Every structure is written in C-alpha cells, then in structure tokens.
C-alpha positions in Angstrom: 5.7 76.4 -72.9 4.7 78.9 -70.2 1.0 78.0 -70.6 1.9 74.2 -70.3 4.0 74.9 -67.2 1.2 76.7 -65.6 -1.2 73.9 -66.4 1.3 71.4 -64.6 1.8 73.4 -61.6 -2.0 74.1 -61.1 -2.8 70.4 -61.6 -0.2 69.4 -59.1 -1.6 71.7 -56.7 -5.2 70.5 -57.0 -4.0 66.9 -57.2 -2.3 67.2 -54.0 -5.3 68.7 -52.2 -7.7 66.0 -53.4 -5.5 63.0 -52.8 -6.3 62.5 -49.2 -10.0 62.3 -49.7 -9.6 58.8 -51.5 -6.6 57.6 -49.8 -6.8 54.5 -47.6 -4.9 53.1 -44.5 -1.5 54.1 -43.5 1.6 52.7 -45.2 3.9 50.3 -43.3 7.2 51.1 -45.0 9.9 52.2 -42.5 13.1 54.1 -43.3 15.4 54.2 -40.2 18.0 56.9 -39.5 20.1 58.1 -36.6 20.8 61.7 -37.7 17.7 63.4 -36.6 17.8 62.3 -32.8 21.0 60.4 -32.5 18.9 57.3 -31.9 17.5 54.8 -34.3 14.1 56.3 -35.4 11.8 56.0 -38.3 12.3 58.9 -40.5 8.5 59.6 -40.5 8.5 59.8 -36.8 11.2 62.6 -36.4 9.7 66.2 -35.8 12.3 67.7 -38.3 12.9 68.1 -42.0 14.9 65.1 -42.9 15.5 63.0 -46.1 17.2 59.8 -46.3 18.7 59.2 -49.8 19.1 55.5 -50.7 22.0 55.1 -53.1 20.4 52.0 -54.8 17.4 54.1 -55.7 17.0 54.6 -59.5 17.8 58.4 -59.3 20.9 57.8 -57.5 22.3 54.7 -59.5 26.0 55.6 -60.3 26.2 58.9 -58.5 29.8 59.9 -57.8 29.1 63.6 -56.9 26.9 65.4 -54.2 25.2 67.4 -56.8 23.8 64.4 -58.5 22.4 63.0 -55.2 20.3 66.1 -54.3 19.5 67.2 -57.9 15.7 66.4 -57.1 15.6 67.8 -53.5 13.9 71.1 -52.8 15.8 73.5 -50.5 19.3 72.3 -51.1 21.9 72.7 -53.9 25.6 72.3 -54.5 28.0 75.0 -55.7 29.5 73.5 -58.8 31.8 76.2 -60.4 33.5 75.9 -63.9 36.5 78.1 -63.2 40.1 77.3 -63.0 41.5 78.0 -59.6 42.1 81.6 -58.5 41.9 83.6 -61.7 39.1 83.9 -64.1 38.8 85.7 -67.5 36.6 88.6 -65.9 38.8 89.2 -62.9 36.9 87.1 -60.2 38.5 84.3 -58.6 37.6 80.7 -59.5 37.5 77.7 -57.2 38.6 74.3 -56.4 35.3 73.6 -54.7 34.2 70.1 -54.4 30.8 69.8 -52.7 30.0 73.2 -51.1 26.3 72.5 -50.0 23.7 75.1 -49.7 20.7 74.3 -47.3 18.0 76.9 -47.2 20.3 79.7 -48.1 23.2 78.8 -45.9 26.5 77.0 -47.3 30.2 77.1 -46.5 31.0 75.9 -43.0 27.3 76.7 -41.9 26.4 73.2 -43.1 27.9 70.3 -41.1 29.1 67.3 -43.0 29.9 64.1 -41.3 30.5 60.3 -41.9 29.3 57.9 -39.4 29.0 60.7 -37.0 32.6 61.8 -37.7 32.8 65.5 -39.0 34.4 66.1 -42.4 37.4 68.4 -42.6 35.9 71.9 -42.5 35.8 73.7 -45.9 38.7 76.4 -46.4 37.4 79.5 -47.7 40.0 82.4 -47.9 41.0 85.3 -50.2 38.9 83.9 -53.2 39.7 80.0 -52.5 37.0 77.5 -51.9 38.3 74.1 -50.8 35.1 72.3 -49.9 35.3 68.8 -49.1 31.7 67.5 -49.6 32.9 65.3 -52.6 36.0 64.0 -50.8 34.4 60.5 -50.5 33.7 57.8 -52.9 29.9 57.0 -53.1 30.4 53.3 -53.7 31.3 52.8 -50.1 28.2 54.3 -48.9 24.6 52.8 -48.2 22.7 56.1 -47.9 23.0 60.0 -47.3 20.8 61.6 -44.8 19.9 65.4 -45.2 18.8 67.3 -42.2 17.5 70.8 -42.9 17.7 73.5 -40.1 19.9 74.1 -37.2 21.1 71.0 -35.2 23.7 72.4 -33.0 21.8 70.8 -29.8 22.9 67.5 -31.3 26.2 68.2 -33.2 27.6 71.5 -32.0 29.3 74.2 -34.0 28.8 74.4 -37.8 25.3 72.7 -37.8 23.9 76.2 -38.4 22.0 75.6 -41.7 21.8 71.8 -41.5 23.7 68.4 -41.5 24.7 66.1 -44.3 25.5 62.5 -42.9 27.1 59.9 -45.1 26.5 56.3 -43.8 28.9 53.6 -44.7 28.2 50.2 -46.1 27.9 47.2 -44.0 28.1 43.6 -45.1 24.4 43.1 -44.5 23.6 46.0 -46.7 24.8 44.0 -49.8 23.8 40.4 -48.5 20.2 39.1 -48.8 18.7 37.0 -46.2 20.5 33.8 -45.9 23.5 34.8 -48.0 26.9 34.6 -46.7 29.1 35.9 -49.5 28.6 38.3 -52.5 30.8 40.0 -54.9 29.6 43.0 -57.0 31.2 44.9 -59.9 29.0 47.9 -60.7 30.0 50.1 -63.6 28.5 53.4 -64.9 28.9 55.8 -67.6 27.8 59.6 -67.5 27.5 61.3 -70.9 27.3 64.9 -69.4 31.2 64.7 -68.6 32.2 61.3 -70.2 32.4 60.0 -66.6 33.2 56.3 -65.9 32.8 54.8 -62.5 33.9 51.3 -61.7 33.8 49.3 -58.5 34.6 45.9 -56.9 32.7 45.1 -53.8 32.9 42.1 -51.6 30.9 41.3 -48.6 30.8 38.2 -46.4 29.5 37.0 -43.0 30.8 34.0 -41.0 28.0 33.0 -38.4 30.4 30.6 -36.7 32.9 33.4 -35.9 30.4 36.1 -35.5 32.4 38.1 -38.1 31.5 40.3 -41.1 33.5 41.9 -43.6 33.0 44.4 -46.4 35.5 45.9 -48.8 35.4 48.0 -51.9 37.7 49.5 -54.5 36.3 52.2 -56.5 37.8 54.1 -59.6 36.2 57.1 -61.3 37.4 59.3 -64.1 35.6 62.3 -65.9 36.2 65.2 -68.1 34.8 68.9 -67.7 31.0 69.0 -67.9 29.8 69.6 -71.5 27.8 72.9 -71.3 24.8 73.2 -73.6 25.4 75.6 -76.6 29.0 76.7 -75.6 31.7 77.2 -78.1 34.8 75.0 -77.6 37.1 78.1 -77.2 35.2 78.7 -73.8 35.1 75.2 -72.5 38.0 74.5 -70.2 39.8 71.1 -70.7 39.6 68.8 -67.6 41.0 65.5 -66.5 39.6 64.3 -63.2 40.4 61.0 -61.5 39.7 59.5 -58.1 40.1 56.3 -56.3 39.3 54.7 -52.9 39.9 51.7 -50.9 37.3 50.9 -48.1 37.4 48.2 -45.5 35.1 47.6 -42.7 35.0 44.7 -40.2 32.5 43.9 -37.6 32.9 41.4 -35.0 30.1 40.5 -32.4 31.6 39.4 -29.2 28.5 38.2 -27.7 24.7 39.1 -27.7 25.5 42.4 -26.4 28.8 43.7 -27.6 30.1 44.3 -31.0 33.3 45.9 -32.2 33.8 47.5 -35.6 36.9 48.8 -37.6 36.8 50.9 -40.6 39.6 52.0 -43.0 39.0 54.3 -45.8 41.6 55.9 -48.2 40.5 58.5 -50.9 42.4 60.3 -53.5 41.4 62.7 -56.2 43.4 64.4 -59.0 41.7 67.3 -61.0 43.8 68.7 -63.9 42.3 71.8 -65.6 43.5 73.7 -68.6 41.9 76.9 -69.3 40.3 77.3 -72.7 41.8 79.8 -75.1 38.8 82.1 -74.8 38.9 82.3 -71.1 42.6 83.2 -70.7 43.0 86.5 -68.9 45.3 89.3 -69.5 48.5 88.6 -71.5 48.5 84.8 -70.4 49.4 82.3 -73.0 48.5 79.4 -70.8 46.9 78.7 -67.3 46.7 75.2 -65.7 45.6 74.0 -62.5 46.3 70.7 -60.7 44.5 69.9 -57.4 45.1 66.9 -55.6 43.0 65.7 -52.5 44.2 62.9 -50.2 42.1 61.9 -47.2 42.4 59.1 -44.9 40.0 57.9 -42.1 40.5 55.2 -39.5 38.2 54.5 -36.6 37.2 51.8 -34.1 33.9 51.6 -32.4 32.3 49.6 -29.7 28.4 49.2 -29.5 26.6 47.7 -26.6 23.1 46.6 -26.3 21.8 45.4 -23.0 19.8 42.1 -22.9 18.5 43.1 -19.4 15.3 44.9 -19.3 16.1 46.4 -16.0 19.5 47.8 -17.0 19.9 51.6 -16.6 22.3 51.6 -19.6 20.1 50.1 -22.5 22.7 51.3 -25.2 26.4 52.5 -25.1 28.2 53.6 -28.1 32.0 54.5 -28.2 34.2 55.7 -31.0 37.8 56.8 -31.6 39.1 58.1 -34.9 42.0 59.5 -36.8 41.4 61.6 -40.0 43.9 63.3 -42.3 43.3 65.3 -45.3 45.9 67.1 -47.6 44.9 69.3 -50.5 47.6 70.3 -53.0 46.7 73.1 -55.3 49.2 73.7 -58.1 48.8 76.1 -60.8 51.0 77.3 -63.6 50.7 80.4 -65.6 52.7 81.5 -68.7 53.1 84.8 -70.4 55.5 85.6 -73.1 58.4 86.6 -71.0 57.2 85.5 -67.7 56.3 82.2 -65.8 54.6 81.7 -62.5 54.2 78.4 -60.6 52.0 78.5 -57.4 52.1 75.7 -55.0 49.5 75.9 -52.3 49.0 73.2 -49.6 46.3 73.0 -47.0 46.5 70.3 -44.3 43.8 69.2 -41.9 44.5 66.6 -39.4 42.0 65.6 -36.6 41.8 63.1 -33.7 38.7 62.5 -31.6 36.4 60.3 -29.6 32.8 60.1 -28.7 31.0 58.3 -26.1 27.1 58.0 -26.0 24.7 56.4 -23.6 20.9 55.4 -23.8 18.8 55.0 -20.7 15.0 54.3 -20.6 13.0 55.0 -17.6 9.2 55.0 -17.3 8.0 57.2 -20.2 11.4 58.7 -20.9 14.4 57.7 -23.0 17.6 59.7 -22.3 20.4 60.1 -24.9 23.5 61.6 -23.4 27.2 61.8 -24.1 30.3 63.6 -24.7 32.3 64.2 -27.8 35.9 65.7 -28.2 38.0 66.4 -31.2 41.3 68.2 -31.9 42.0 69.5 -35.4 45.5 70.8 -36.5 45.5 73.2 -39.7 48.1 74.5 -41.8 48.0 76.6 -44.9 51.3 77.1 -46.8 51.7 78.9 -50.0 54.8 79.0 -52.1 55.6 80.6 -55.6 58.4 80.4 -58.2 58.6 83.4 -60.3 60.7 83.5 -63.6 61.3 86.5 -66.0 63.1 85.5 -69.2 64.3 82.3 -67.5 65.8 84.1 -64.5 64.5 83.3 -61.0 63.1 86.2 -59.0 63.9 86.4 -55.3 60.3 87.9 -54.5 56.8 88.0 -56.1 54.9 91.2 -55.6 57.2 92.3 -52.7 56.7 88.9 -50.8 59.5 86.5 -50.4 58.0 82.9 -50.6 57.1 80.5 -49.1 54.6 82.4 -46.8 51.8 81.7 -44.3 49.0 84.1 -44.0 47.8 82.5 -40.7 49.8 80.8 -37.9 49.3 77.1 -37.6 46.4 76.4 -35.4 44.8 73.7 -33.3 41.0 73.8 -33.0 39.6 72.0 -29.9 35.9 71.1 -29.6 34.5 69.5 -26.5 30.7 69.0 -26.3 28.3 67.4 -23.6 24.9 66.7 -24.7 21.4 65.5 -23.1 18.3 64.6 -24.9 15.0 63.4 -23.3 12.4 61.7 -25.6 9.1 61.7 -23.6 5.8 60.0 -24.2 3.0 61.9 -22.5 -0.6 60.9 -23.5 -0.8 61.4 -27.2 2.3 63.8 -27.3 5.8 62.9 -27.9 8.2 65.5 -26.7 11.8 65.7 -27.5 14.0 68.2 -25.3 17.5 68.5 -25.8 20.4 70.7 -24.6 24.0 70.7 -25.5 27.0 72.7 -24.1 30.1 73.3 -26.2 33.5 74.6 -25.4 35.4 75.8 -28.6 39.0 76.7 -28.6 41.5 77.9 -31.4 45.2 77.8 -30.3 47.5 79.5 -32.8 51.1 78.7 -33.0 53.5 81.0 -34.9 56.5 79.7 -36.7 59.4 81.6 -38.6 57.6 81.3 -42.0 54.5 83.2 -40.6 56.6 85.7 -38.6 58.6 86.6 -41.6 55.4 87.3 -43.6 53.5 89.5 -41.1 56.5 91.3 -39.9 56.7 95.0 -41.2 59.9 96.9 -41.1 61.3 96.9 -37.4 58.0 95.7 -36.2 57.6 92.1 -35.3 54.3 90.2 -35.3 52.2 90.7 -32.3 51.4 87.5 -30.3 48.4 85.5 -31.7 45.6 85.6 -29.2 43.8 82.2 -28.5 40.2 82.1 -28.9 37.7 80.5 -26.5 34.0 80.5 -26.3 31.4 78.3 -24.6 28.0 77.9 -26.0 24.7 76.3 -24.8 22.1 75.3 -27.5 18.7 74.1 -26.6 16.0 72.4 -28.5 12.4 71.4 -28.1 10.2 69.5 -30.4 6.5 68.2 -30.1 4.6 65.6 -32.2 0.9 65.2 -31.9 -1.2 62.6 -33.9 -4.4 63.9 -35.2 -5.4 60.5 -36.1 -3.6 57.3 -37.1 -2.6 58.8 -40.6 -2.0 62.2 -39.7 0.3 64.1 -37.3 1.3 67.6 -36.7 4.8 68.6 -35.4 6.8 71.6 -34.4 10.2 72.5 -32.9 12.4 75.3 -31.8 16.0 74.9 -32.1 19.0 77.3 -31.6 22.2 77.0 -33.7 25.7 78.5 -33.7 28.9 78.5 -35.8 32.2 79.4 -34.2 34.8 81.4 -36.2 37.2 79.1 -38.1 40.9 79.3 -37.4 41.3 81.2 -40.7 38.6 83.8 -40.1 40.2 84.3 -36.6 43.8 84.4 -37.5 44.6 85.2 -41.1 46.8 88.1 -42.1 46.9 89.3 -45.7 49.1 92.3 -46.6 49.5 93.3 -50.1 51.8 96.4 -50.4 52.1 95.9 -54.3 48.3 96.7 -54.6 48.0 98.7 -51.4 45.5 96.7 -49.4 45.4 94.3 -46.4 43.3 91.9 -44.5 43.8 91.8 -40.8 42.6 89.5 -37.9 40.0 90.7 -35.2 40.3 89.8 -31.7 36.8 90.6 -31.1 35.3 88.1 -33.3 32.7 85.8 -31.9 30.2 83.1 -33.0 27.3 83.3 -35.4 23.9 82.3 -33.8 20.5 81.4 -35.0 16.9 80.9 -33.7 14.8 78.7 -35.8 11.1 77.7 -35.8 9.6 74.9 -37.8 6.2 73.4 -38.1 5.0 70.5 -40.2 1.9 68.4 -41.0 2.7 64.8 -42.1 0.3 62.3 -43.6 0.9 58.6 -44.2 -1.7 56.5 -45.9 -1.8 53.2 -47.8 -1.7 54.8 -51.2 -0.6 58.4 -50.3 1.9 60.1 -48.1 2.8 63.9 -47.8 4.5 66.3 -45.7 4.2 70.2 -45.7 6.8 72.2 -43.7 7.0 75.8 -42.9 10.1 77.3 -41.3 11.4 80.7 -39.9 15.0 81.4 -39.2 16.6 84.5 -37.7 20.5 84.7 -38.0 22.7 87.1 -35.9 26.3 88.1 -35.8 27.2 86.6 -39.4 30.9 86.8 -39.9 31.6 88.7 -43.1 34.7 90.7 -44.3 34.3 94.3 -43.6 36.1 97.0 -45.5 36.6 100.3 -43.8 35.7 103.4 -45.8 38.6 105.2 -44.1 41.6 104.3 -42.2 43.8 106.5 -40.3 47.5 106.4 -41.5 50.9 107.7 -40.1 50.6 110.3 -42.5 47.5 111.6 -41.1 48.5 111.0 -37.4 48.5 114.7 -36.6 44.7 114.9 -37.2 43.6 112.1 -35.0 41.2 114.3 -33.2 39.2 114.7 -36.5 38.9 110.9 -36.8 35.6 109.0 -36.4 35.2 105.9 -34.4 35.7 103.4 -37.3 38.7 105.4 -38.7 40.3 105.2 -35.2 39.4 101.5 -35.0 41.0 100.8 -38.2 44.2 102.6 -37.3 44.4 100.8 -34.1 44.1 97.4 -35.9 46.5 98.4 -38.5 48.9 99.4 -35.7 48.6 96.1 -34.1 48.6 93.5 -36.9 49.4 95.3 -40.2 50.9 98.4 -41.9 49.7 101.8 -41.0 50.8 103.3 -44.3 48.2 101.2 -46.1 44.7 102.8 -46.3 42.5 100.1 -47.8 42.1 97.8 -44.7 39.6 95.0 -44.2 38.8 92.5 -41.3 36.3 90.0 -40.4 33.5 91.3 -38.2 30.1 90.1 -36.8 28.1 92.6 -38.9 25.4 90.8 -40.9 21.9 89.7 -39.7 19.6 87.7 -41.8 15.9 86.5 -41.9 15.1 83.4 -43.8 11.7 81.8 -44.1 10.0 79.3 -46.5 7.8 76.3 -47.2 8.6 72.9 -48.5 6.0 70.2 -49.7 6.6 66.6 -50.7 4.0 64.1 -51.6 3.5 60.7 -53.6 0.3 58.9 -54.5 0.3 55.2 -55.5 -2.4 54.1 -57.9 -2.2 50.5 -56.7 -2.6 48.9 -53.4 1.1 48.4 -53.0 4.4 49.8 -54.3 3.9 48.1 -57.9 2.2 49.8 -60.6 2.0 53.6 -61.3 2.6 56.4 -58.8 2.6 60.2 -58.9 5.0 62.3 -56.9 5.7 65.9 -56.5 7.9 68.1 -54.3 8.4 72.0 -54.1 10.4 74.4 -52.1 10.2 78.2 -51.8 12.7 80.1 -49.7 12.7 83.9 -49.0 16.0 85.4 -47.5 16.6 89.0 -46.4 19.6 90.9 -45.2 18.0 92.6 -42.3 20.9 95.3 -42.1 20.9 96.4 -45.7 17.2 95.4 -46.4 18.3 93.6 -49.5 17.6 90.0 -50.8 20.3 87.5 -49.8 22.3 86.4 -52.8 22.7 82.7 -52.0 19.0 81.8 -51.7 17.8 79.1 -54.3 14.9 80.1 -56.4 11.6 78.5 -56.2 11.8 74.8 -57.4 9.1 72.1 -58.2 10.0 68.4 -59.0 7.2 66.2 -60.2 6.8 62.9 -62.3 5.3 59.6 -62.7 6.8 56.3 -61.4 6.2 52.7 -62.5 7.3 49.5 -60.7 6.6 46.1 -62.5 4.6 43.4 -60.5 7.7 41.4 -60.1 10.0 44.2 -59.2 12.3 43.6 -62.2 11.5 46.9 -63.9 11.3 50.5 -62.5 11.1 53.6 -64.4 10.6 57.5 -63.8 9.9 60.4 -65.9 10.9 63.5 -63.9 10.1 67.1 -64.6 12.0 70.0 -62.8 10.8 73.6 -62.7 13.1 76.1 -61.3 12.2 79.8 -61.1 14.2 83.1 -61.3 16.5 84.2 -58.5 15.1 87.1 -56.2 18.1 89.4 -56.6 18.3 93.0 -57.9 21.3 93.5 -60.0 22.1 95.2 -63.3 25.4 93.6 -63.8 25.2 90.0 -62.5 23.8 87.4 -64.9 20.4 86.1 -63.5 19.3 83.0 -65.3 15.7 82.8 -66.7 13.2 80.3 -65.2 13.4 76.8 -66.9 11.9 73.4 -67.0 13.7 70.1 -67.8 12.7 66.5 -68.0 14.6 63.3 -67.2 13.7 59.7 -68.2 15.2 56.9 -65.8 15.0 53.3 -65.3 16.6 50.1 -64.0 16.0 46.5 -64.9 16.9 43.4 -63.0 17.8 41.1 -65.9 18.6 38.2 -63.7 19.8 37.4 -60.3 23.2 38.1 -61.4 22.8 41.2 -63.8 21.1 44.5 -63.0 20.9 47.4 -65.6 20.3 51.0 -65.3 19.8 53.8 -67.8 18.8 57.4 -68.0 18.1 60.2 -70.6 18.7 63.6 -68.8 17.5 66.9 -70.2 15.4 65.0 -72.6 14.4 68.1 -74.7 17.9 69.5 -74.7 17.3 72.6 -72.8 19.9 75.3 -72.2 19.7 76.4 -68.6 21.8 77.6 -65.6 22.0 77.0 -61.9 21.7 80.4 -60.4 24.2 79.8 -57.6 26.8 78.6 -60.0 26.9 82.0 -61.9 26.7 84.2 -58.8 29.7 86.2 -59.8 29.4 86.1 -63.6 28.7 89.4 -65.3 25.7 89.5 -67.8 28.0 91.1 -70.6 30.6 88.4 -70.3 31.5 86.9 -73.6 31.1 83.0 -73.8 28.5 82.9 -71.0 27.3 79.6 -72.2 30.3 77.9 -70.7 28.4 78.2 -67.3 25.4 76.3 -68.7 24.3 73.0 -67.5 24.7 69.8 -69.8 22.2 69.4 -72.8 20.6 66.0 -73.5 22.8 63.2 -72.5 22.6 59.6 -71.5 23.7 57.6 -68.5 23.7 53.8 -68.1 25.3 51.1 -66.1 25.3 47.6 -65.1 26.0 45.6 -62.0 27.4 42.0 -62.1 26.7 39.9 -59.0 28.1 36.7 -58.1 
C-alpha cells in the first residue's frame, strides 16, 4: 500500500506539471461570491484563498454537518469529539462541540462564522466546555458556503484572524429554473455512518406581476452516534440527535432600483448521549447528557442599485437584525449512593445593523460602510446534589446556582473603506478598517455570592475597551490571458471574549482558582500570501503559499508560585511573578489558594504552508472525464517554546476522477484522500498513523421530477482517525477505537420535484 501511495502522489505531481503544456483557451465558467471583497466578484478574480462550496454538488448532497462539507478541502477541518459533556473516562473533559472549525491551524473564535453577513453567536470555550455553533444551522436552507482562508479583519473586524466561513441563504431563484414561477422539492437522504435521516420540504415561487418572490423550507434531521470502525460496543456511546428548522424569505422589488428582503429562521437541536459502559469514569453507574440548542434569526434588508450611470452611489445595502441563541446543557450522573444533576445554560442575544455603499469613479470602485452590533451574554450554572436521597445544600463548597462571570454586553463598531483600482494591467485592492470593541460587565447577586470570599466582597468589574485599525493591500497581475499572479498583505486581530476577560473560577475543594486579568489585550497577526492561478479551457489550477505571524495569543497561564497570606512575612523574597500572582489573588480571588491561573497574552506563533488545487478535463467542455487533485501542507511553530503547534492539520492530498454524461443526467466521482502523520512530539498522546481512503459518489437525474444520489464512503473499510479529534486521548487508553472514523458505509438520497 505504501508503494502504491508513492506512485499515486508522484504521478499526481508530474501530471500537474505537464497539464498546462497541452491545455487550450481559458474556461468561461464563473462562480460569484461577495465574501472576499464585500462586492460581487468572480472567485477566480479575488486575490485571496477562497472556496465556494455549492450544496447541489455531488459531494455535498445531503450534507447536514460542516465536517461533511469541508471533507475534501485542504487546510481546513472540523473538531468532532465523541465525548459526553464535561467528564471522560481518562479524566479529561469532553465537549458539546458542534462545528468548531480549524483553518490553517486556528480554531475556536479565531475563525469568524457568519450567515448573509451576520456573525454567528461566538463559540463559548470555558473550563473544559466547547459550545461551538458552526452546525447551529440547517443546510437545506442554504445555497452555498464560502470558505475564506487567512486574516480578513480589514473586511469583518474581530475574530476573522484565521479566516471566515460564510453561509449563504437560499433565494427563490436558486430553486427556480428560467421561466419557472413555482416549484416544490422534497429531498430526503440517508447516511449509514450514523443512521442519519434528513428530510425537507422546500417551496419557491415568483410573481412577476407583484414583483414578489418567496422561498420557505421545513427541515427535519435525526441521527445516532457515529459508528467507529473496529470499536467494541461497550466503548461506543449511545446518542440520539434531532434537529429541525423553519426558514422563510420574502423578496419584494419596489422598482428597478430598490428591493426589500425579509428573512426568518428558527433552528432547534436536541442531542442526548448516554455514556457506554466501558467509558464510565470512577464509581459512576450512569452518565447522561442532554444538550439543547435553540436559535432564532430575523433580519430585514434594503438593496439599492442605481440606474443612473452618473450617480455617485451605485450601490447601497442596509440591514438590521436580531439573533437569539440558548444552549441548555443538562447532564445526569449516578453513583451507588449519590446523584448529581447539572443544568448549565448559555445565552447569546444580539442586535445589529450594517450600512454599505459602493461608488465608482474613473478607474476606482470604492466600498465603504459601517456595522454595529450589541451582544448580551449570560452563563448560569446550577446543580442538584443528592446523597442517599437527601438534598445537599452545597456541592464542593459552592451554593448553587452560580455565575462564574458577570453578565456582559459586547459592543462592536466598525468603519471600513476599500478601493478597487485598475491601473494598466494591475488590479490593486487596498482596504482599511477601524474597530472599536467594548465589553461592559454587569454584576448581579448570583455572581457576587459566588466570587465573594469571607468578608471580602467582589471587586468592581472593569469595562474593557480597545480600538484597532487593520489594513490590507492586494495586487493581481495577469501574465497572459490564462495565467495571473497575485499577492496580499493583511493584518488581523481578535479581541478577548467576555468570558476570557471576566470569568472567575474558585475551587476551594481542590485548592485552585482561575482569575480575570485587567491587562488582557487583543491578539494580532501579520499575514503574507502569494498565488499563481491558471484558467484554461481544459485545465485550471491554483498554487498558494502563505506565511502568518501571530502575537499576543491568549492562553491560560498557571503561576508556578503564588504568594499567600501564610507567606506574607517573606514578601521581600518574592520574585515578580509571585508578587503578581498574590496581587491578583488579593483583588479577585482567595489568597490562601496557591494554585492560581489567569488568561494572559503569552503565546506567539508562526504558521506557513502551501496549498494546491487543479483540475483537468479530457473533453472540450464539462462533460466526459476529468482528473482533479488538491493538497495542503501547513507548518506551525510556537516561537516561545520552540515546539510544534498542536492544532495543525497534517499533510493532505485529495485526488480522483470525475465523469459527467453528455446529457448531464449522470455524474460520478472516485475520490482518494491521503492524510499524513501529525507533526507533534509526544510519548503519551495518541498520534494516528497516515492513511488513505476512497469514496465512490454519484448522482442521477432520472427525470425532470426525480433526482437520485448515492455514495460508498471508505470503500475499502479502512480504520483511521482524524488527529484533531484525538488531541487529548492517551495512547494507552483502553477502547481507543471508539475515536475512529466510520468504516465502509452507504449514503443515498432522492429529490422529488413538482
């Protein structure tokens, strides 16, 4: 197998080099996106690494999770843990994660996620919890997903440090063919990897007389836990996962220049997990988790397009929105004489508006505007503790309910300006954004009761405010009509979240505490990227190299030594960090606790890499056979400790053959995926071996009214692991196969149209 793999990779490289020699004229296929420049632009004309994923593509048919959408994309992955929330069998904490995206080594809130330009509720990462919201959306209400790699703070502000994921909602015209005014679709899909079932009802209509269009969808999905290859049943958790959504969008054209749109989206998900017998920790008889997510999004937008060629304002877009998300995390644990019920609730409510203008003059096109949002966050923890049936007043010294952080409001205000310049053969894009970021904490009695120690009351929470300018410049130069070279420099930043800034965690039972840090500031990055892009009639390719330097990464820092009240007489012997720790404990915590941590700007990192995509069509158009291949290599180093970064994805190559019939009724793909070994030195952490898998996919248009899709995934039933999903798993852990990916499984679906 190793020899075969070497032949495949060498052949791929040689084939890629030779193809341009016998390619012909350029391809006319266009894919339009607004993510890369905030203006409608062909994706092949954008000087950045951006991928538009069409949800009607063979690979994406029936996708209900982000990990399926990006499965074949280099440089990006999704954290998909198998652990029940909070406790695991080896002492590490699990996760309720749902779509924590990693782009070129950055994850959590260092990747901005948005829908129609409205940012998703930020992920919540605290004391072992992971409430990512990348999957808090139903994909049957989307037309496409854009993946922008690299910093984009000059366009979108904080959190766009590693990249941007943009979800684009369906419009009526996305379902309707030319001259159609009404359509109903009922797509249904089955996923054998987790017994997943996806069903939807979609309706679209257009009234030319009323200049009105409507699209609505109802989506219902259900699944179980993933079936890991080679795992014993006693190590596979039992899961019951259901989600449903209602989506409505109405577009009303007032005249040739003005259009108003209204969107409503309601999403609900329930995930019940029961820990398998082999995974129970300690003396537990049973451990169960029930995580419920509810999210509502409402917005109204106005779009203006001038019919006057001499108008200064060619385009104006305005939008106002309201978004509300509630995650309820309930877990129940039973011992022989003891029961514990934990009820944790995370609330994220946001309001906002944005106003964007587009103005052309001479060889310039200006895009400029303002966006504002206010987000209110609450995290409330409650526990019910019983011993032999008697209700206990406290649990580990704390009287519940508690709040480890004051309720907080996060205010974001941004002004941006971008100039697209055409000068001779050059296209230059310069951009500058100015952001003002505020965190305004508000203490209530629940928080004050928790953080008070003895006779000491909680110190006043200190509001956080920071302003950041972020520039960007990009240049594109056409070598000839098929080839162009581009390069860009961009700066990115991520402001600390409300929890990173304000959270207090004092555990006297285990003698440790995590305290807030008034000196915390934003993370920042400097990014350089260069690419060569070719677009021929039979062949297209792009090769990209990038170098990113990150400073002031926010990490939890544990003091080696902390001055205590018992050692107060020896203060003259304390070093700077010991004194700093004592002062922090005096202000926010308990000076009798020696084990003290806080969030600090301590980490610096360097990440560079190279990515390649290419496709060759053996015929003169899209029909017939095609060969495609893509690959990505990323190298990440912690420049403080001089050690490899743990969250870098290993080398990946995706290649295969595609066939499209002459009448476009049938399309099939045979796809191979090779993933190398993670670059990480550890004698205890489980590091998966390299692997190669094959998938066979197809779709068939039986008639105008019936469409079929099918797939055989992991064709040769390979047992393999995604490295980022096992980052905390010990190599000695029993039942490690529970973290493996699914073995051979089938997926199929049909869409009935009338």
